[in-house]
N, C-alpha and C positions, 0 to 999 in steps of 0.2 A: 397499526401493523405489528406483527409478532417481533418482540425484540431480538430474538435469535435470527430471524430472517433479515432484519434491518441491519444487524452486525455483519452478517454473511455478505450481504449487498454492498455495505460500505467498504469491507475489506476487499472485496472483489474489484470495486470501483477504483480504490487506491492502488491496488496490485496492478490494474490495467494501466492507469495513467502513469505511474512511475516506472513500470516494466516497458512501456511502450516508449517512453522518453529514453530510457536506458539503451534500448534496443536500437533506437534512432542514432543515437550518439555513437554506439559501438559499430554499427553497419556502416556509418560514414567516416570512421576513423582511418580506414585505409589498411586495417589488417588484412593479412592474407587468410583465405577460407580455412587453410590448415590450423591456424592459431585462434580463431574464433572462440572455440570451446573454452579457452583459457580466460577469455573475457565475459562468456555467458554465465559460467558456473558461479563465480563470486557475485555477478550481477543478480541473478535471480535469488541467490541466498540472502543478499543484502535487501533485496527488494521485499521478499517474504517477512524478514524480521522488522524492516521499516513499516510495513503495512500493518503488522500486528501491534507495533508501538504506537503508530498514528491512530489506529482504530481504538486502542485503549484510552488515549489521550482525549479523543473527541467523544467517546462514550462517557467518560468521566466528567467532561465539561457540559455534555448534554444532561446527565443525571443530576449534577449541581444545578443546572439552570432550572431543570424540573422541579427539584425540591424546593428552590427559592420561590417559584410560582405557586406551590401548593401551600407554602407557609403563610401566604398573603391572607 
């Protein structure tokens, strides 16, 4: 698989899982509809940066594992 495509799919998967969990928590928090944007904006900003960070860690781990296998 193309590494760029794999990275994009991995980030989308992380974003989906973490974002959906965050939305579930916020929507069940009992906040009024007028105040939900105050929780959504930081949520999606945090989820974006978390997804980028987690993807970089996963890619580095995978790259290290691939390098160890090719050195054998």
